[in-house]
Each structure stands twice: as structure tokens, then as C-alpha cells.
C-alpha positions as CSV (number, residue, x, y, z in Angstrom):
1,M,3.6,-8.4,-34.7
2,R,2.9,-5.2,-36.6
3,S,5.5,-2.5,-37.0
4,S,3.9,0.0,-34.6
5,G,7.0,1.4,-33.0
6,L,6.2,-0.2,-29.7
7,A,8.7,-3.1,-29.9
8,G,10.9,-3.1,-26.9
9,K,9.1,-0.2,-25.2
10,V,8.3,-0.6,-21.5
11,A,4.6,-0.3,-20.8
12,L,2.8,-0.1,-17.4
13,V,-0.9,-1.1,-17.5
14,T,-3.1,-0.7,-14.4
15,G,-6.3,-2.5,-13.8
16,A,-5.0,-5.4,-15.9
17,A,-6.4,-8.5,-14.2
18,G,-9.5,-8.3,-16.4
19,G,-11.6,-6.3,-18.9
20,I,-10.2,-3.3,-20.7
21,G,-6.9,-3.3,-18.7
22,Q,-6.2,-7.0,-19.7
23,A,-7.1,-6.3,-23.3
24,V,-4.7,-3.3,-23.4
25,A,-1.9,-5.3,-21.8
26,R,-2.3,-8.1,-24.3
27,L,-2.4,-5.7,-27.3
28,L,0.7,-3.9,-26.2
29,A,2.5,-7.2,-25.7
30,E,1.3,-8.3,-29.2
31,E,2.9,-5.1,-30.5
32,G,6.2,-6.1,-29.0
33,A,6.1,-3.9,-25.8
34,R,7.5,-5.2,-22.6
35,V,4.4,-5.0,-20.5
36,V,4.1,-4.8,-16.7
37,A,0.4,-5.5,-15.8
38,T,-0.9,-4.4,-12.4
39,D,-4.0,-4.8,-10.3
40,L,-4.9,-5.1,-6.7
41,P,-3.1,-7.6,-4.5
42,G,-4.8,-11.0,-4.8
43,A,-6.0,-10.3,-8.4
44,A,-6.1,-13.3,-10.7
45,F,-3.4,-12.7,-13.4
46,S,-3.0,-16.3,-14.7
47,P,-4.2,-15.5,-18.3
48,L,-1.5,-12.8,-18.6
49,Q,1.2,-14.8,-16.9
50,A,0.5,-17.6,-19.3
51,E,1.4,-15.1,-22.1
52,N,4.7,-14.2,-20.4
53,I,3.4,-10.7,-19.3
54,R,5.0,-9.6,-16.1
55,T,2.4,-9.0,-13.3
56,E,2.7,-6.9,-10.2
57,A,0.3,-6.2,-7.3
58,L,-0.5,-2.4,-7.0
59,D,-3.2,-0.4,-5.2
60,V,-3.2,2.9,-7.2
61,A,-4.8,4.7,-4.3
62,D,-1.5,4.2,-2.4
63,A,0.9,7.0,-3.6
64,D,4.0,5.4,-2.0
65,A,3.2,2.0,-3.6
66,V,2.9,3.7,-7.0
67,E,6.3,5.4,-6.6
68,T,8.0,2.2,-5.4
69,L,6.6,0.2,-8.3
70,F,7.8,2.8,-10.8
71,D,11.3,2.7,-9.3
72,R,11.3,-1.1,-9.3
73,I,10.1,-1.4,-12.9
74,E,12.7,1.2,-14.1
75,A,15.5,-0.6,-12.2
76,D,14.5,-4.0,-13.6
77,C,13.2,-3.2,-17.1
78,G,14.4,0.3,-18.0
79,P,12.6,3.5,-18.4
80,I,8.8,3.3,-18.6
81,D,7.8,4.6,-22.0
82,L,4.0,4.1,-21.8
83,L,1.5,4.3,-19.1
84,A,-2.1,3.0,-19.5
85,S,-4.0,4.0,-16.4
86,V,-7.1,1.8,-16.6
87,A,-7.7,0.9,-13.0
88,G,-11.1,2.0,-11.8
89,V,-14.0,1.1,-9.6
90,L,-17.8,1.6,-10.1
91,S,-20.3,2.1,-7.4
92,T,-23.9,1.4,-8.4
93,T,-25.3,2.7,-5.1
94,L,-27.9,5.4,-5.3
95,V,-26.5,8.7,-4.1
96,E,-28.9,8.9,-1.1
97,D,-27.8,5.4,-0.1
98,T,-24.0,5.9,-0.5
99,P,-22.0,5.8,2.7
100,D,-19.0,8.2,3.0
101,A,-16.6,5.2,3.0
102,E,-17.9,4.1,-0.4
103,W,-17.6,7.6,-1.8
104,R,-14.0,7.8,-0.6
105,R,-13.2,4.4,-2.0
106,V,-14.4,5.4,-5.5
107,F,-12.5,8.6,-5.5
108,A,-9.3,7.0,-4.0
109,V,-9.0,4.8,-7.1
110,N,-10.7,6.8,-9.9
111,A,-9.3,10.3,-9.0
112,D,-6.4,9.9,-6.6
113,G,-5.1,6.8,-8.4
114,V,-5.0,8.6,-11.7
115,F,-3.2,11.5,-10.1
116,H,-0.6,9.2,-8.4
117,L,0.1,7.4,-11.6
118,G,0.2,10.6,-13.7
119,R,2.6,12.3,-11.2
120,A,4.9,9.4,-11.1
121,A,5.0,9.1,-14.9
122,A,5.4,12.9,-15.4
123,K,8.4,13.1,-13.1
124,R,10.2,10.4,-14.9
125,M,9.1,11.0,-18.5
126,G,9.5,14.7,-18.1
127,A,13.0,14.4,-17.0
128,R,13.8,12.2,-20.0
129,G,11.8,14.4,-22.4
130,R,9.8,11.4,-23.7
131,G,6.9,9.1,-22.9
132,A,3.2,8.8,-23.2
133,A,0.3,8.2,-20.8
134,A,-3.4,7.4,-21.4
135,S,-6.1,7.4,-18.7
136,R,-9.6,5.8,-19.0
137,S,-12.3,7.9,-17.6
138,W,-15.3,6.1,-16.2
139,K,-18.9,7.0,-17.1
140,R,-21.3,5.8,-14.4
141,P,-24.8,4.6,-15.0
142,R,-27.5,7.1,-14.1
143,G,-28.6,7.0,-10.5
144,T,-25.2,6.0,-9.1
145,A,-23.1,7.8,-6.5
146,S,-21.8,10.3,-9.1
147,C,-25.2,11.5,-10.1
148,S,-27.5,13.9,-8.4
149,R,-30.6,13.1,-6.3
150,R,-32.7,14.5,-9.1
151,S,-31.2,12.0,-11.6
152,A,-31.9,9.1,-9.3
153,K,-35.5,10.3,-9.0
154,A,-35.9,10.6,-12.8
155,R,-34.6,7.0,-13.1
156,N,-37.0,5.8,-10.6
157,R,-39.9,7.5,-12.5
158,G,-39.1,5.3,-15.5
159,S,-36.9,7.5,-17.5
160,Q,-35.6,5.4,-20.4
161,R,-32.3,7.1,-21.2
162,S,-29.5,4.8,-22.4
163,Q,-26.9,3.7,-19.8
164,S,-23.9,3.8,-22.1
165,S,-20.7,2.2,-20.9
166,S,-18.6,4.2,-23.4
167,A,-15.3,5.7,-22.3
168,A,-13.6,8.9,-22.9
169,C,-9.9,8.8,-23.0
170,S,-7.4,11.6,-22.4
171,V,-3.9,11.2,-23.7
172,G,-0.9,13.2,-22.9
173,A,2.5,12.8,-24.5
174,I,5.8,14.2,-23.2
175,R,8.3,15.0,-25.9
């Protein structure tokens, strides 16, 4: 363990059953943070559980569930010092083929979920005058539900632009 200043800090990581969220949870645990890793109910957490990382089911689109989990973690573990909001969904449906229900599902997680988490963290961290939060923002491949009809047509005409999976992160700290 390196001396990063994270030892003993309570960290909440969403979207942690796989991918980036799981990697963030593991890294924070390696740095000595007490990590609570979350993902949708029914998610496979066994790799993290084998590493003694606490796991919890959470649908970030459910504001009440977010508030309840924050309260439970703070009662069980102490104040949440770090939030890594990594939960997200990707829809690869062309915009003209995207049903309204799919559009709402994507926004419920990728926009509302980030808002619910940020609000819950800000209320608690702001009252304490300390804490930090990071949120991963999702870049969708061209021609998906987040793109315009014109973009989908350009893709269909053979446009060869790169479909980067890079992420932009926004970080806020409360001091």
C-alpha cells in the first residue's frame, strides 16, 4: 500500500461489478480505503467479495435507494469521504430506431443517477466541509441514441471517424 492519504477513508463506488467501476474499487482498496462497491441488484460481485470489499445492490436511478444507501453506509462505516460515480449504460441503437423507453433508461442512469449520487454526497460532505466526488462521463459511438440523425446517415455512408471509448472526468471537492 502506498501512502496516498486514502487509508481508512470510506469510498463509495457505483457501477463496480465490472469494468472501470471494478478497477476503481480495487485501486481504492489497495490504497487502504474502506470501499463499498455497488451495482444493480443481481450483479456478480464475487471478484470484489473475494478481496474483502463490501458490496451492495443499488439502482442509481432510484433517488430513495441512493439516500437510503448513503445513510446505511454512514451508520455502518462512518462518513463517506469519496464518491466515484461510475455507473452508466450505453445504448447502441440508431436514433431513428430508439424507443422512448430506451431513451428514458439511458438518461435515468447516466443523468438522473449522477444527479442523485451528487446530491446525496453534497448534502453530507457539504455539512462536514470535506469530501470528494468524481463522475465518469460516457462518450457514445457515433450513430447511437445520443447522436443526430445526420450523424447516423454519415456513418452509414462509410464515414471512417474513430469511435473512441475515452472518458472525460469531472471532479468536485468540498473543503
